[in-house]
C-alpha positions as CSV (number, residue, x, y, z in Angstrom):
1,X,20.2,-26.3,-30.2
2,X,19.1,-25.9,-33.8
3,X,15.6,-24.7,-32.9
4,X,15.3,-21.3,-34.7
5,X,12.7,-20.0,-32.2
6,X,14.8,-20.9,-29.2
7,X,17.0,-18.1,-27.7
8,X,18.8,-19.3,-24.6
9,X,19.7,-15.7,-23.6
10,X,16.0,-14.7,-23.6
11,X,15.0,-17.8,-21.6
12,X,17.7,-17.0,-19.0
13,X,16.7,-13.4,-18.8
14,X,13.0,-14.4,-18.4
15,X,14.0,-16.7,-15.5
16,X,16.0,-14.0,-13.9
17,X,13.2,-11.5,-14.3
18,X,10.7,-13.9,-12.7
19,X,13.1,-14.6,-9.8
20,X,13.5,-10.9,-9.2
21,X,9.8,-10.4,-9.2
22,X,9.4,-13.1,-6.6
23,X,12.2,-11.7,-4.6
24,X,10.6,-8.2,-4.8
25,X,7.3,-9.6,-3.5
26,X,9.0,-11.4,-0.6
27,X,10.9,-8.2,0.3
28,X,7.6,-6.3,0.3
29,X,6.0,-8.8,2.7
30,X,9.1,-8.8,4.9
31,X,9.1,-4.9,5.0
32,X,5.4,-4.9,6.0
33,X,6.0,-7.5,8.7
34,X,9.0,-5.6,9.9
35,X,7.0,-2.3,10.1
36,X,4.2,-4.2,11.9
37,X,6.6,-5.6,14.4
38,X,8.3,-2.3,15.0
39,X,4.9,-0.7,15.6
40,X,3.9,-3.5,18.0
41,X,7.2,-3.2,19.8
42,X,6.8,0.6,20.1
43,X,3.4,0.2,21.6
44,X,4.6,-2.6,23.9
45,X,7.4,-0.2,25.1
46,X,4.8,2.3,26.0
47,X,5.3,4.7,23.1
48,X,2.2,6.7,22.6
49,X,0.5,5.6,19.4
50,X,-0.1,9.3,18.7
51,X,3.6,9.7,18.0
52,X,3.4,7.3,15.1
53,X,2.1,9.3,12.1
54,X,0.5,6.4,10.2
55,X,-1.9,5.8,13.2
56,X,-2.8,9.5,13.4
57,X,-4.0,10.2,9.8
58,X,-7.0,9.4,7.7
59,X,-7.9,10.1,4.1
60,X,-11.2,11.4,2.9
61,X,-13.0,10.5,-0.3
62,X,-12.0,13.9,-1.9
63,X,-8.3,13.0,-1.3
64,X,-7.7,15.3,1.7
65,X,-5.7,14.1,4.6
66,X,-6.8,14.8,8.2
67,X,-6.2,13.9,11.8
68,X,-8.5,13.7,14.8
69,X,-5.8,15.6,16.7
70,X,-6.7,19.2,16.1
71,X,-3.1,20.5,16.4
72,X,-1.7,17.8,14.1
73,X,-4.5,18.4,11.6
74,X,-3.7,22.1,11.6
75,X,0.0,21.2,10.9
76,X,-1.0,18.9,8.0
77,X,-3.0,21.8,6.5
78,X,-1.1,24.9,7.3
79,X,2.5,23.9,7.8
80,X,2.9,20.9,5.5
81,X,0.3,22.1,3.0
82,X,-0.8,18.6,2.3
83,X,-4.3,19.5,1.2
84,X,-3.4,21.7,-1.8
85,X,-5.6,20.8,-4.8
86,X,-2.7,19.0,-6.7
87,X,-2.0,16.7,-3.8
88,X,-5.7,16.1,-3.0
89,X,-6.3,15.2,-6.7
90,X,-3.4,12.8,-6.8
91,X,-4.6,11.0,-3.6
92,X,-8.2,11.0,-4.9
93,X,-6.9,9.3,-8.1
94,X,-5.2,6.6,-6.1
95,X,-8.2,6.1,-3.9
96,X,-10.5,5.9,-7.0
97,X,-8.1,3.3,-8.5
98,X,-8.1,1.1,-5.5
99,X,-11.9,1.3,-5.2
100,X,-12.1,0.4,-8.9
101,X,-9.8,-2.6,-8.3
102,X,-12.0,-3.7,-5.4
103,X,-15.2,-3.5,-7.4
104,X,-13.7,-5.3,-10.3
105,X,-12.4,-8.1,-8.1
106,X,-15.9,-8.4,-6.5
107,X,-17.5,-8.7,-10.0
108,X,-14.8,-11.1,-11.3
109,X,-15.1,-13.3,-8.2
110,X,-18.9,-12.9,-8.1
111,X,-18.7,-12.4,-4.3
112,X,-16.6,-10.9,-1.6
113,X,-12.9,-10.4,-2.1
114,X,-10.8,-12.8,0.1
115,X,-8.4,-11.5,2.7
116,X,-5.4,-12.9,0.7
117,X,-6.2,-10.7,-2.3
118,X,-6.3,-7.6,-0.1
119,X,-3.0,-8.6,1.5
120,X,-1.4,-9.3,-1.8
121,X,-2.5,-5.9,-3.2
122,X,-1.3,-4.1,-0.1
123,X,2.1,-5.9,-0.3
124,X,2.4,-5.1,-4.0
125,X,2.1,-1.4,-3.1
126,X,4.7,-1.5,-0.3
127,X,7.2,-3.8,-1.9
128,X,10.2,-1.9,-0.5
129,X,12.2,-2.1,-3.6
130,X,13.0,1.1,-5.5
131,X,10.7,4.1,-5.5
132,X,7.2,3.8,-4.1
133,X,4.3,4.9,-6.3
134,X,3.3,8.5,-5.5
135,X,0.6,8.7,-2.9
136,X,0.6,4.9,-2.5
137,X,0.0,5.3,1.2
138,X,-3.6,6.2,0.5
139,X,-4.2,2.8,-1.1
140,X,-2.3,1.0,1.7
141,X,-4.3,2.9,4.3
142,X,-7.6,1.9,2.6
143,X,-6.5,-1.7,2.2
144,X,-5.5,-1.9,5.8
145,X,-8.9,-0.4,6.8
146,X,-10.6,-3.2,4.9
147,X,-8.3,-5.9,6.4
148,X,-9.0,-4.6,9.9
149,X,-12.8,-5.1,9.2
150,X,-12.3,-8.7,8.1
151,X,-11.9,-11.5,10.6
152,X,-8.4,-12.8,10.8
């Protein structure tokens, strides 16, 4: 090929990068489905939902993490020290970012954000490949709260 702007190596690397991105998204969805199935199976087997940490916590607007279970809430606060200012500020930043995303999507779409967009954003944050974004569970929790309010 004599086209001076054509670089076959860049075209191949772009194709590989695109394929890896699609694979990463698919893995994220599979990881989410796997976690949901494990949770459903644990509940089916009679495992108390209180044992599963993700079902026991909630995040507040100030970035603090709490539980309705007083003993567990005390452990979050005093043993794990999860509500120190640094961690609260990090979680609040993530929460603010996901709220900004939601508001901008609503403005861009000129209406409610469809369920598929919430699912895609959630899956993007739990893609299961490499390191997770710090405090990403705050955004995942918020997105799952929104999804639970929507009809399936």
